[in-house]
C-alpha positions as CSV (number, residue, x, y, z in Angstrom):
1,M,3.7,11.6,11.9
2,N,4.9,11.9,8.4
3,A,8.7,11.3,9.3
4,D,6.9,8.0,11.2
5,L,5.3,7.1,8.0
6,S,8.5,7.5,6.1
7,K,10.3,5.0,8.1
8,L,7.8,2.1,8.1
9,Y,7.5,2.4,4.3
10,R,11.3,2.1,4.0
11,E,11.1,-0.8,6.8
12,A,8.3,-2.9,4.7
13,Q,10.3,-1.8,1.1
14,K,13.7,-3.4,2.2
15,A,11.8,-6.4,3.9
16,I,9.9,-7.4,0.4
17,Q,13.2,-6.8,-1.6
18,C,14.6,-9.1,1.0
19,E,12.1,-11.3,0.2
20,L,12.1,-11.1,-3.6
21,E,16.2,-11.9,-3.8
22,V,15.5,-15.0,-1.5
23,F,13.2,-16.2,-4.2
24,Y,15.5,-15.2,-6.9
25,G,18.6,-16.7,-5.3
26,R,16.5,-20.0,-4.7
27,Y,14.8,-20.1,-8.0
28,A,16.7,-18.1,-11.1
29,R,18.8,-19.7,-13.7
30,D,20.9,-17.9,-16.2
31,V,18.1,-15.9,-17.4
32,G,16.7,-15.2,-13.8
33,V,13.0,-16.6,-13.4
34,S,10.7,-17.4,-15.7
35,L,7.1,-16.9,-15.6
36,E,6.2,-21.0,-15.9
37,D,9.4,-21.2,-13.3
38,A,7.7,-19.2,-11.2
39,R,3.9,-21.1,-11.2
40,K,5.4,-24.4,-10.6
41,A,4.1,-26.2,-7.2
42,L,6.0,-26.2,-4.3
43,N,7.5,-29.7,-3.9
44,K,6.8,-31.2,-0.2
45,S,9.8,-29.8,1.8
46,E,8.8,-26.7,0.4
47,L,5.2,-26.8,1.3
48,K,6.2,-28.0,4.7
49,S,8.4,-24.6,5.4
50,Y,5.5,-22.0,3.3
51,L,2.7,-23.6,6.2
52,E,5.2,-23.1,8.7
53,Q,5.9,-19.4,7.8
54,T,1.9,-19.1,7.4
55,Q,1.8,-20.3,10.5
56,E,4.4,-18.0,12.3
57,Y,2.6,-15.3,10.5
58,Y,-1.1,-16.0,12.0
59,E,0.8,-16.1,15.8
60,A,2.8,-12.7,15.1
61,I,-0.5,-10.9,14.4
62,K,-1.6,-12.6,17.8
63,A,1.6,-11.6,19.5
64,T,1.5,-8.3,18.4
65,G,-0.2,-5.2,19.4
66,Y,-1.1,-4.1,15.7
67,A,-4.0,-3.4,14.2
68,F,-4.2,-6.1,11.2
69,D,-6.8,-6.2,9.1
70,P,-9.6,-8.8,10.3
71,A,-10.1,-10.1,6.4
72,Y,-6.2,-11.0,6.0
73,R,-6.2,-13.0,9.3
74,Q,-9.3,-14.8,7.9
75,K,-7.2,-15.7,5.0
76,L,-4.3,-16.7,6.8
77,H,-6.2,-18.7,8.7
78,R,-8.0,-20.4,5.7
79,Q,-4.4,-21.2,4.1
80,L,-3.2,-23.2,6.7
81,S,-6.9,-25.6,6.1
82,L,-6.1,-26.0,2.6
83,K,-4.3,-29.3,0.8
84,S,-4.2,-27.8,-2.7
85,A,-0.5,-27.4,-4.3
86,V,0.8,-23.9,-3.7
87,S,3.2,-22.3,-6.4
88,R,6.4,-21.0,-6.0
89,L,5.4,-17.2,-6.9
90,E,2.0,-17.8,-4.5
91,A,4.3,-18.0,-1.8
92,L,6.6,-15.4,-2.7
93,Q,3.2,-12.9,-2.8
94,A,2.2,-14.1,0.6
95,D,5.7,-13.4,1.8
96,V,5.1,-10.0,0.5
97,Q,1.4,-9.2,1.4
98,F,2.7,-10.0,5.3
99,Q,5.1,-7.3,5.2
100,I,2.4,-5.2,3.7
101,E,-0.2,-6.2,6.0
102,K,2.1,-5.3,8.7
103,L,2.6,-1.9,7.6
104,Y,-0.5,-0.8,7.4
105,A,-1.6,-2.4,10.8
106,Q,1.7,-0.2,12.0
107,E,0.1,3.0,10.4
108,Q,-3.2,2.2,11.6
109,D,-2.2,1.9,15.0
110,A,0.0,5.3,14.4
111,F,-3.0,7.1,13.4
112,R,-5.5,5.7,16.2
113,I,-2.8,7.1,19.0
114,G,-2.2,10.1,17.0
115,L,-5.9,11.2,16.3
116,G,-6.9,10.6,20.0
117,T,-4.0,13.1,21.3
118,V,-5.1,15.4,18.5
119,Y,-8.5,15.6,19.0
120,E,-7.6,16.0,23.3
121,E,-5.1,18.7,22.3
122,S,-7.8,20.4,20.1
123,Y,-10.6,20.3,23.1
124,L,-8.7,21.7,25.5
125,R,-6.8,24.2,23.2
126,T,-10.5,25.0,22.7
127,M,-11.6,25.5,26.2
128,F,-8.0,27.4,27.1
129,D,-8.5,29.9,24.6
130,F,-12.4,30.5,25.9
131,N,-11.0,31.0,29.1
132,Q,-8.3,33.1,28.3
133,A,-10.5,35.3,25.9
134,F,-13.7,35.7,27.3
135,G,-13.3,34.2,30.9
136,M,-15.6,31.3,30.4
137,A,-15.9,27.7,31.3
138,S,-14.3,27.6,34.4
139,S,-14.8,24.2,34.9
140,F,-16.0,21.6,31.9
141,S,-16.0,18.2,31.0
142,S,-13.1,16.3,31.1
143,L,-12.4,13.3,28.2
144,N,-12.1,9.6,28.8
145,T,-11.1,7.2,26.9
146,K,-13.7,5.9,25.4
147,M,-14.9,9.1,24.4
148,I,-11.6,9.8,22.8
149,E,-12.0,6.3,21.4
150,S,-15.4,7.3,20.1
151,A,-14.8,10.2,18.1
152,V,-11.4,9.1,16.7
153,S,-13.6,6.2,15.3
154,T,-16.7,8.0,14.1
155,K,-16.5,8.2,10.2
156,W,-17.6,10.9,7.8
157,L,-18.2,10.9,4.3
158,G,-19.1,7.5,4.8
159,E,-15.6,6.0,5.6
160,S,-13.8,6.4,9.0
161,Y,-9.6,6.6,8.9
162,S,-9.4,2.5,9.0
163,D,-11.9,2.0,5.5
164,R,-9.3,4.5,4.2
165,I,-5.9,3.2,5.1
166,W,-7.6,-0.8,4.5
167,A,-7.9,1.1,0.7
168,N,-4.7,2.1,0.0
169,K,-3.6,-1.1,1.3
170,D,-5.8,-3.4,-1.0
171,R,-4.5,-0.8,-3.9
172,L,-1.0,-1.3,-2.9
173,T,-1.2,-5.0,-2.7
174,L,-3.3,-5.3,-6.5
175,N,-0.2,-3.3,-7.9
176,L,2.4,-5.6,-6.3
177,E,0.4,-8.7,-7.9
178,R,0.5,-7.5,-10.8
179,I,4.2,-5.9,-10.8
180,I,6.2,-8.9,-9.6
181,P,4.5,-11.4,-12.1
182,Q,5.0,-9.5,-14.8
183,G,8.6,-8.6,-14.2
184,M,9.3,-12.5,-14.5
185,A,7.1,-12.6,-17.5
186,L,9.1,-9.5,-19.1
187,G,12.7,-11.4,-17.6
188,Q,13.3,-8.5,-15.2
189,S,15.9,-8.7,-12.4
190,P,15.3,-8.4,-9.1
191,R,16.6,-5.1,-8.8
192,I,14.3,-3.8,-11.9
193,I,11.1,-5.3,-10.0
194,G,12.5,-3.9,-7.0
195,K,12.7,-0.5,-8.7
196,N,9.2,-1.1,-9.9
197,I,8.0,-2.0,-6.3
198,S,9.6,0.8,-4.5
199,D,7.8,3.7,-6.8
200,A,4.8,1.7,-6.1
201,M,5.4,2.1,-2.4
202,Q,6.4,5.5,-3.0
203,T,2.6,6.6,-4.1
204,S,0.9,4.9,-1.6
205,E,3.2,6.5,1.0
206,Y,2.3,9.4,-0.5
207,N,-1.5,8.7,0.2
208,G,-1.0,7.9,3.5
209,V,0.6,11.3,4.0
210,R,-2.3,12.8,2.7
211,L,-4.3,11.0,4.5
212,A,-2.5,11.3,7.7
213,R,-2.9,15.5,7.0
214,T,-6.7,15.2,6.3
215,E,-7.5,13.0,9.1
216,F,-5.7,15.0,11.7
217,N,-7.2,18.3,9.9
218,K,-10.4,16.6,10.8
219,I,-10.2,15.6,14.0
220,A,-8.4,18.9,15.2
221,G,-11.8,20.3,13.9
222,D,-13.8,17.7,16.4
223,G,-11.9,18.7,19.2
224,R,-13.0,22.6,18.7
225,L,-16.5,21.6,18.0
226,K,-16.8,19.7,21.3
227,G,-15.4,23.0,23.3
228,Y,-17.5,25.5,21.4
229,I,-20.9,22.9,22.3
230,A,-19.2,22.8,26.1
231,A,-18.8,26.5,26.1
232,G,-22.4,27.3,24.7
233,I,-21.5,28.8,21.4
234,E,-23.8,28.5,18.9
235,E,-22.4,29.7,15.7
236,Y,-18.7,29.1,14.2
237,K,-16.6,30.8,11.0
238,I,-14.5,29.5,8.3
239,D,-11.1,30.0,8.6
240,A,-8.6,29.5,5.5
241,V,-5.0,29.8,5.3
242,L,-5.2,32.1,2.4
243,D,-2.2,31.9,0.1
244,H,-1.1,31.0,-3.0
245,K,-2.0,27.1,-2.3
246,T,-5.5,28.0,-0.8
247,S,-8.2,25.6,-2.7
248,E,-11.1,27.6,-4.6
249,I,-13.4,25.9,-2.4
250,C,-11.4,27.4,0.8
251,E,-11.5,30.9,-0.3
252,E,-14.9,30.5,-1.2
253,M,-16.0,29.2,2.5
254,H,-13.5,31.3,4.4
255,G,-15.4,33.8,6.5
256,K,-18.5,31.8,5.8
257,I,-20.6,31.5,9.4
258,F,-22.7,28.5,10.3
259,K,-24.7,27.2,13.0
260,V,-22.6,24.2,15.2
261,S,-26.1,22.0,14.9
262,E,-25.3,22.2,10.9
263,Y,-21.3,21.4,11.4
264,Q,-20.9,18.8,9.2
265,P,-16.9,17.7,8.0
266,G,-16.7,18.1,3.9
267,V,-19.9,20.0,3.7
268,T,-20.2,22.7,6.5
269,A,-16.5,22.3,7.8
270,N,-13.1,21.5,7.3
271,P,-11.9,19.4,5.7
272,F,-13.0,20.5,2.3
273,H,-10.5,18.4,0.7
274,P,-7.7,15.8,0.8
275,N,-4.7,18.2,2.1
276,C,-7.1,20.7,3.4
277,R,-5.8,23.5,5.9
278,T,-8.9,25.3,6.8
279,G,-9.9,25.3,10.3
280,T,-12.7,27.0,12.4
281,R,-13.0,29.3,15.0
282,P,-15.9,30.5,17.2
283,Y,-18.5,33.2,16.2
284,L,-20.0,35.7,18.4
285,P,-21.5,39.2,17.6
286,K,-19.5,42.1,18.5
287,D,-21.8,43.3,21.4
288,E,-21.1,39.9,23.1
289,I,-17.8,39.9,22.6
290,D,-17.3,43.8,24.0
291,A,-19.1,42.2,27.0
292,L,-17.1,39.1,27.4
293,Y,-13.7,40.2,27.0
294,P,-12.0,40.6,29.9
295,R,-9.2,43.3,31.1
296,A,-5.7,42.3,32.5
297,V,-7.3,39.5,34.3
298,R,-9.8,36.9,33.9
299,L,-12.2,34.6,36.5
300,A,-11.5,31.5,37.8
301,T,-12.4,29.3,40.7
302,D,-9.8,27.8,43.5
303,E,-9.5,24.2,45.1
304,N,-12.4,25.0,47.1
305,G,-14.5,26.4,44.8
306,K,-14.2,30.5,45.2
307,V,-14.0,32.8,42.4
308,I,-10.7,34.0,42.1
309,E,-9.1,36.2,39.7
310,I,-5.8,35.0,37.9
311,P,-3.5,36.8,34.7
312,A,-5.2,36.9,31.2
313,D,-1.7,35.9,29.6
314,L,-1.7,32.7,31.6
315,S,0.1,30.0,29.4
316,F,-1.8,26.9,27.6
317,S,1.1,24.7,29.4
318,R,0.8,26.1,33.0
319,W,-3.1,26.4,32.6
320,R,-3.0,22.4,31.3
321,K,-0.9,21.2,34.7
322,G,-3.5,23.4,36.6
323,L,-6.2,21.7,35.5
324,T,-8.0,19.1,38.1
325,P,-10.5,16.7,38.3
326,L,-13.9,17.2,39.8
327,D,-16.5,14.7,41.4
328,N,-18.8,15.2,38.5
329,G,-16.7,14.6,36.1
330,K,-15.6,17.9,35.4
331,V,-12.1,19.6,35.3
332,R,-11.4,23.1,36.9
333,Y,-8.4,24.8,37.0
334,V,-6.8,25.8,40.0
335,P,-3.5,27.9,40.2
């Protein structure tokens, strides 16, 4: 995921630098482009080109599968109906904004797909672990697309992953709206302005990677929670990674036991902070573990519903390949 995000940011940076070079190539004098020149209105020919480009951006949104910000779509629609003058700088900033909007639309798509995959994998891994360790839950509810999408879009601490992505995008947009005209006012070359834009985008990329780590940690926890509920587990224990990077809050939370009914990300469950690595594991009293823990084999059911014994060291990949849908919306492992 991190490599994919870095690639998206590099492509967007390259596109923005290209827009900047074209702008300077069109309007620069010996000393560059002054802020005064940049704020001059587009002539009729340039305004026509601007509106055609805006229309292309609007059509591109409808043609792609990217999750563009609805507010941006509305802004483009308003721009197409405007009759007032547009400055050269405003036209440049519109081109830059499209690249930013495209970047974050692609990022949101990547998040949506990745989070859904992690949620399902975490749930199945949890059910596999229960089967493997305790011989429990030989059949359990499968996850459909609607369940996964609902889990991914659920807000926590007041925001969804989309809200956080748009907030990061808005911060970068405001930065670039300052950097570009400020660079012109200072007489900076497109190379210097491009370097300042690159620095701002690197900060935004760092925020995006941090957000990815946090959101993926959270959705993995949600998948485990779904498994706890399916297996009838009533309590869980906080399980932190204990090393020199561990935060104070995670050190304090490590080993704490909570009821499944009390599960709340950021409060009684991970993530407790950005970049959090803490997770949870099911908690069972020792006498219950002793009663449930298997021998060298564990129980399952075959395709006819008959109870059979299978190896306790069955791999996750082999177990998953053997999952068979049942008529009641559940799945069962079939050897």
